[in-house]
N, C-alpha and C positions, 0 to 999 in steps of 0.2 A: 418528415420524420416518422419512424415507426410503421411504415407501410409494408416492409418486408418481414418475412419470418426470421426467427432466431436461427442462425446458421450452425450453432454448436449444439447438436443433439444427435441421438442415435449413434451410428458408426463414427461420425465425426467427433462426438464427445469421447468415445473410446480411444480414438487416435490421439486426441489432445491429452487425455489422462496418461496414456502410455508414454508420450513425449515427456510429460512432467516427471513421471517416476524415473525414467532413464536418466534424464539430465540431472535431476536432483540427487539421485543416488550416487552418480559419478562425482557430482560437484561437492558432495559432503566431504570428500577426501581433502579438498582445498578449504572448505568452509570451517570445519571443526577446529583446526589450530588457530585460525583467525578469530573465531568466536571465543575461544579460551582466553586469548590475549585481551580482547575487548572486555570480557567479563571481569578479569583481574583489574584492568584499568578503572572500570566503574567502581569496583569495591574499594580500591585505594583512594579514589577521588572523593567519594561522598558516602554517607551512611545509607543503608537500605539494600534491597535485593538487586541483583544484576539484571534480572528479567522482569519486565513489566507486562502484566496480563490485563487485557482490555476487551470488553464486549464489543463485537462488531456484527454487522448484518451481512449475511452471505447470500448464496443463490436462493431464490424464491422467498426471500425475506427471513430466512432462518438465522437465528442468533448463534454465534460461536465465540470462543475465546481466541484472540490473537496473541502471539508472543513477540515481544520486541525487547531490545536492550533498553534499559531505563536511561533516558537522557535528561531527566528532570529531577529536581529535588523531591524528597518525600512530600506527600500531601499536595502535589502540583494540581491534581484534578479539582480539589476544593478551592484553589486560588484562581481558577479560570474566570469565574464570574466577575471578579474584581478587575479583570483586564479586558472586559468586553468592549470598552470604549476604544481600545487600541487595535481591534481586529482589522486586518488588512485584506481579508477575503470577503467575497460577496456570497449571497445565498446562505445556506445553512452551515458553511464551513467556518472554522476559526483558524487564522494564520497570523503570525506576528514575527517579523524578521528578528528583532532583538528581544526575544522572550526572556524576561528576567528569571524564569523558572528553570532555564537550562543550566546544567552543570558544565564545568570546563570540558570534561570528556564528552558530554552530551552534545556540545556545539560541533565538535569535529566529526563525531559519528553521524550526526544529523546531516551535515554538509555532504558527506560521502554516502549517505543512505545506508550506512552500516548498521544503524539501529534496527533495521528491518530484517537482518539476516536470520534471526530465530524463526521467522515465518516460513523457513524451509520445512519446519516440522508441521506447520499447517498444510503445506503442499503435500507432504507425505501422507497426512491424515485425510486428504481429499477435501478439506475445507476451503483451500485456496488453490490457485493454479499459478504457474510461473508468469503467465500473461493474462490480464483481464482487467476489468474496472476496479478502481480502488474500493476496498470495503468501507462502508460508511458507519459512523457511530449511530446507535439507536435514535438519539435525539436529532441527528441530521436527517435520517431516513423519515422520521415523523414529519419533517418540514418539507419533504419532497412534493413537487407538483405531480399530477398524474403521469405526465409524459416522462418525468425523470425516472419512474419506476421500471422502465424497460431495461435499465442497466442491471437490475436485480435478477434478470432472467438467466444469467450465466454465472459461473463461479468467479469470484473476485480474484485479482492477481497481485503478485509482487511488483510487477511493472505493467505498463500499458501504454496506449496511445497518448494519454494525458501526460505521462511522465516524459515521453520523448518529444512532445510537441509544445513544451513551454512550462509545464508543471505549475508552480504557484503564480506564474505570470499570466495564466489564463483565467477567465471568469468561470464561475461554476457551470453556467449554461453551456459554455464552450467545451468544458470538460465532459459534460453529459452527452453532447452531440458527437464528440469523438468516440465515447463509449458505445453509443448506439450504432455508429458506423461499424465499429469493431464487431459488435454483437450480430449485425446483419451480414457482414462480409468476411467472416473468419475463414482462413485456411492455414495449414501448417507454415506456409512461407510468410504469412503475415506475422505469426508469432516469432519466427526466426529473425525477421527484419527488425521487429521491436526489441528483441533481446540484444541483437548486435548494436542497435542504436542506443540502447540503455547504457552500455559501457562508457562511451565518451561523455554522455550526459552526467553520469555519476561522478566521473573523474573531474569534470569541470565544475561540479556543484551548481550548475545553472538552475535557478528557480527553487533551490532546496533550502527550506527553513521551516 
């Protein structure tokens, strides 16, 4: 692990950024009407804003704000500590299949990963890529072992090898190993393959919660 250099740098990074901008700009034609419908459904379903803003850790450990559709009740973050005994993930992650904090709309947008659609704006801002490692929460990154941190050497993504290889059914270390393989072996065709494999995974809802 970690014996090869990061493959996404220099001209390769410029190519990846160009792909992100082209696909995202074209995709916004499809995304915006869907996002408007989801925002209305969230507003009618429960009180609170439609967009949830959360601190995440990006490339080189830099903190940034991610945008997601709100899938939980207000004050959900403050209720997490009381649910720690029900955590179904290992490592620094928190995952719970039947999380009582989810709203009715939140459950179906989580299952189809539609809650992450607003992150296309993070892609346009250059804080995220279409494909890359999942951006971690600050408290998760603080708990990383030294070898885990190699996943922070590239821009985090909307989807990645973890999402198309088992998602929540994988252990945290397995997720990191997939990310490191991606970091060391990137090329445009890898991204294309992951994006195409993401579509059936999202539609099936496999490992999504």
